[in-house]
C-alpha positions in Angstrom: 0.0 0.0 0.0 1.3 3.4 -0.9 0.3 6.8 0.2 1.6 9.9 -1.5 1.1 12.1 1.6 3.8 10.4 3.6 7.4 11.5 3.9 6.7 15.1 3.0 9.1 18.0 3.4 8.0 21.0 5.6 7.5 23.1 2.5 5.4 20.4 0.7 3.3 19.9 3.9 2.5 23.7 3.9 1.6 23.5 0.3 -0.5 20.3 0.8 -2.5 22.1 3.6 -3.1 25.1 1.4 -4.3 22.9 -1.5 -6.8 21.3 0.8 -8.1 24.7 2.0 -6.5 24.5 5.4 -4.8 27.6 6.8 -1.2 26.4 7.7 -0.9 27.8 11.2 2.3 27.1 13.2 0.5 24.5 15.3 -1.1 22.7 12.4 2.2 22.6 10.6 3.9 21.1 13.7 1.2 18.4 13.9 1.3 17.7 10.1 5.1 17.5 10.2 4.9 14.9 12.9 2.1 13.0 11.2 3.5 12.9 7.7 7.1 12.1 8.5 6.3 8.4 8.1 3.3 6.1 7.6 1.9 5.5 11.1 -1.1 5.0 13.3 -1.2 7.4 16.2 -3.6 8.6 18.9 -4.3 12.2 19.7 -2.6 11.7 23.1 0.6 10.3 21.4 0.7 13.3 19.1 0.1 15.7 22.0 2.9 14.3 24.1 5.4 14.1 21.3 4.8 17.7 20.2 5.0 18.9 23.8 8.3 17.0 24.2 9.6 19.0 21.3 8.8 22.2 23.1 5.6 23.3 21.4 2.9 24.8 23.6 0.0 23.1 21.8 -3.3 22.3 23.6 -5.2 19.1 23.6 -8.2 20.9 22.0 -5.9 22.1 19.2 -4.6 18.6 18.5 -8.1 17.1 18.5 -9.5 19.9 16.3 -6.6 19.7 13.9 -6.9 15.9 13.6 -10.6 16.2 12.9 -10.0 18.8 10.3 -7.3 16.7 8.6 -9.6 13.7 8.6 -12.5 15.8 7.2 -10.2 17.1 4.4 -9.0 13.6 3.5 -5.4 13.8 4.9 -6.0 11.1 7.5 -8.3 8.2 8.2 -9.9 7.8 11.6 -9.8 4.2 12.8 -12.3 3.8 15.7 -11.5 0.7 17.7 -14.0 1.6 20.4 -15.5 4.9 21.6 -12.5 5.5 23.8 -9.8 4.3 21.3 -9.3 6.2 18.1 -6.2 6.0 15.9 -5.3 8.4 13.1 -3.9 6.6 10.1 -1.7 8.5 7.6 -2.5 5.8 5.0 -5.7 7.1 3.4 -5.9 4.3 0.8 -8.6 1.7 1.4 -7.3 -1.0 3.7 -8.2 -3.0 6.9 -6.4 -3.5 10.2 -5.3 -5.9 12.9 -5.7 -4.4 16.3 -3.5 -6.0 19.0 -5.3 -5.8 22.3 -2.1 -6.8 24.2 -0.1 -3.8 23.1 -2.7 -1.5 21.5 -0.9 -1.6 18.2 -2.6 -1.2 14.8 -1.3 -3.1 11.7 -2.4 -2.6 8.1 -4.0 -5.4 6.1 -4.1 -4.8 2.4 -7.7 -4.5 1.1 -7.0 -7.3 -1.4 -6.3 -9.7 1.4 -9.9 -9.7 2.6 -12.9 -10.6 0.5 -16.3 -9.3 1.7 -19.4 -11.1 0.6 -23.0 -11.5 1.6 -23.6 -7.9 2.6 -27.1 -7.6 4.2 -29.8 -5.8 2.4 -29.1 -2.1 2.7 -31.7 0.3 4.2 -33.8 2.1 1.5 -32.1 5.0 -0.1 -28.5 4.0 0.9 -25.4 2.8 -0.9 -22.3 1.1 0.6 -19.7 3.8 1.1 -17.0 1.5 2.5 -16.4 -1.6 4.6 -13.7 -1.4 7.3 -12.6 -4.6 8.9 -10.7 -4.6 12.2 -9.5 -8.0 13.4 -8.7 -7.9 17.1 -5.8 -10.1 18.1 -3.7 -10.6 21.3 -0.3 -11.9 22.0 0.0 -15.6 22.9 
Protein backbone atom coordinates (compact mmCIF):
# COMPACT_ATOMS: atom_id res chain seq x y z
CA UNK A 1 0.00 0.00 0.00
CA UNK A 2 1.32 3.39 -0.93
CA UNK A 3 0.25 6.82 0.20
CA UNK A 4 1.60 9.94 -1.47
CA UNK A 5 1.08 12.07 1.65
CA UNK A 6 3.81 10.36 3.64
CA UNK A 7 7.42 11.52 3.92
CA UNK A 8 6.67 15.12 2.99
CA UNK A 9 9.08 18.02 3.44
CA UNK A 10 7.97 20.97 5.60
CA UNK A 11 7.49 23.10 2.48
CA UNK A 12 5.43 20.42 0.71
CA UNK A 13 3.32 19.94 3.86
CA UNK A 14 2.50 23.65 3.93
CA UNK A 15 1.55 23.47 0.26
CA UNK A 16 -0.54 20.33 0.85
CA UNK A 17 -2.52 22.05 3.62
CA UNK A 18 -3.12 25.08 1.42
CA UNK A 19 -4.26 22.88 -1.48
CA UNK A 20 -6.83 21.27 0.84
CA UNK A 21 -8.11 24.66 1.99
CA UNK A 22 -6.47 24.46 5.42
CA UNK A 23 -4.77 27.56 6.80
CA UNK A 24 -1.24 26.41 7.70
CA UNK A 25 -0.90 27.81 11.22
CA UNK A 26 2.28 27.07 13.17
CA UNK A 27 0.54 24.45 15.34
CA UNK A 28 -1.12 22.74 12.37
CA UNK A 29 2.24 22.60 10.61
CA UNK A 30 3.89 21.06 13.68
CA UNK A 31 1.17 18.42 13.90
CA UNK A 32 1.33 17.74 10.14
CA UNK A 33 5.14 17.54 10.16
CA UNK A 34 4.95 14.88 12.88
CA UNK A 35 2.13 12.96 11.21
CA UNK A 36 3.46 12.88 7.68
CA UNK A 37 7.10 12.15 8.52
CA UNK A 38 6.26 8.44 8.06
CA UNK A 39 3.31 6.12 7.63
CA UNK A 40 1.87 5.53 11.08
CA UNK A 41 -1.13 4.96 13.30
CA UNK A 42 -1.21 7.37 16.23
CA UNK A 43 -3.63 8.56 18.86
CA UNK A 44 -4.28 12.19 19.69
CA UNK A 45 -2.57 11.71 23.06
CA UNK A 46 0.57 10.32 21.37
CA UNK A 47 0.69 13.34 19.08
CA UNK A 48 0.12 15.75 21.96
CA UNK A 49 2.87 14.25 24.12
CA UNK A 50 5.39 14.09 21.25
CA UNK A 51 4.81 17.67 20.17
CA UNK A 52 4.99 18.92 23.77
CA UNK A 53 8.28 17.04 24.23
CA UNK A 54 9.60 18.99 21.25
CA UNK A 55 8.79 22.21 23.12
CA UNK A 56 5.62 23.33 21.37
CA UNK A 57 2.89 24.83 23.57
CA UNK A 58 -0.01 23.06 21.84
CA UNK A 59 -3.28 22.33 23.63
CA UNK A 60 -5.21 19.07 23.62
CA UNK A 61 -8.16 20.88 22.00
CA UNK A 62 -5.92 22.11 19.17
CA UNK A 63 -4.62 18.59 18.52
CA UNK A 64 -8.14 17.09 18.45
CA UNK A 65 -9.52 19.91 16.28
CA UNK A 66 -6.60 19.65 13.86
CA UNK A 67 -6.93 15.88 13.58
CA UNK A 68 -10.65 16.24 12.94
CA UNK A 69 -9.98 18.84 10.25
CA UNK A 70 -7.26 16.73 8.60
CA UNK A 71 -9.59 13.70 8.58
CA UNK A 72 -12.45 15.78 7.16
CA UNK A 73 -10.17 17.09 4.40
CA UNK A 74 -8.99 13.56 3.53
CA UNK A 75 -5.44 13.79 4.86
CA UNK A 76 -6.02 11.12 7.53
CA UNK A 77 -8.31 8.20 8.24
CA UNK A 78 -9.92 7.81 11.62
CA UNK A 79 -9.81 4.20 12.80
CA UNK A 80 -12.27 3.78 15.66
CA UNK A 81 -11.47 0.72 17.72
CA UNK A 82 -14.05 1.59 20.36
CA UNK A 83 -15.53 4.88 21.59
CA UNK A 84 -12.46 5.49 23.78
CA UNK A 85 -9.78 4.31 21.35
CA UNK A 86 -9.30 6.20 18.08
CA UNK A 87 -6.24 6.04 15.87
CA UNK A 88 -5.34 8.44 13.08
CA UNK A 89 -3.92 6.64 10.08
CA UNK A 90 -1.71 8.49 7.61
CA UNK A 91 -2.46 5.84 4.99
CA UNK A 92 -5.68 7.09 3.42
CA UNK A 93 -5.93 4.33 0.82
CA UNK A 94 -8.62 1.73 1.45
CA UNK A 95 -7.33 -1.04 3.72
CA UNK A 96 -8.18 -2.96 6.87
CA UNK A 97 -6.43 -3.51 10.21
CA UNK A 98 -5.30 -5.93 12.87
CA UNK A 99 -5.66 -4.40 16.34
CA UNK A 100 -3.49 -6.03 18.98
CA UNK A 101 -5.29 -5.76 22.32
CA UNK A 102 -2.11 -6.78 24.20
CA UNK A 103 -0.06 -3.77 23.13
CA UNK A 104 -2.65 -1.45 21.53
CA UNK A 105 -0.92 -1.55 18.15
CA UNK A 106 -2.61 -1.25 14.79
CA UNK A 107 -1.25 -3.07 11.73
CA UNK A 108 -2.38 -2.58 8.13
CA UNK A 109 -4.03 -5.35 6.11
CA UNK A 110 -4.13 -4.83 2.37
CA UNK A 111 -7.71 -4.54 1.13
CA UNK A 112 -7.01 -7.31 -1.42
CA UNK A 113 -6.29 -9.74 1.43
CA UNK A 114 -9.91 -9.72 2.62
CA UNK A 115 -12.94 -10.64 0.55
CA UNK A 116 -16.30 -9.28 1.68
CA UNK A 117 -19.40 -11.15 0.57
CA UNK A 118 -23.04 -11.46 1.60
CA UNK A 119 -23.56 -7.87 2.65
CA UNK A 120 -27.06 -7.63 4.15
CA UNK A 121 -29.83 -5.76 2.36
CA UNK A 122 -29.14 -2.06 2.72
CA UNK A 123 -31.69 0.34 4.15
CA UNK A 124 -33.77 2.06 1.50
CA UNK A 125 -32.09 5.03 -0.13
CA UNK A 126 -28.54 4.04 0.86
CA UNK A 127 -25.41 2.77 -0.91
CA UNK A 128 -22.31 1.12 0.56
CA UNK A 129 -19.71 3.81 1.14
CA UNK A 130 -17.00 1.52 2.49
CA UNK A 131 -16.43 -1.55 4.63
CA UNK A 132 -13.74 -1.36 7.29
CA UNK A 133 -12.59 -4.59 8.93
CA UNK A 134 -10.73 -4.57 12.24
CA UNK A 135 -9.53 -7.97 13.41
CA UNK A 136 -8.71 -7.93 17.10
CA UNK A 137 -5.79 -10.14 18.12
CA UNK A 138 -3.74 -10.64 21.28
CA UNK A 139 -0.28 -11.95 22.05
CA UNK A 140 0.00 -15.64 22.89
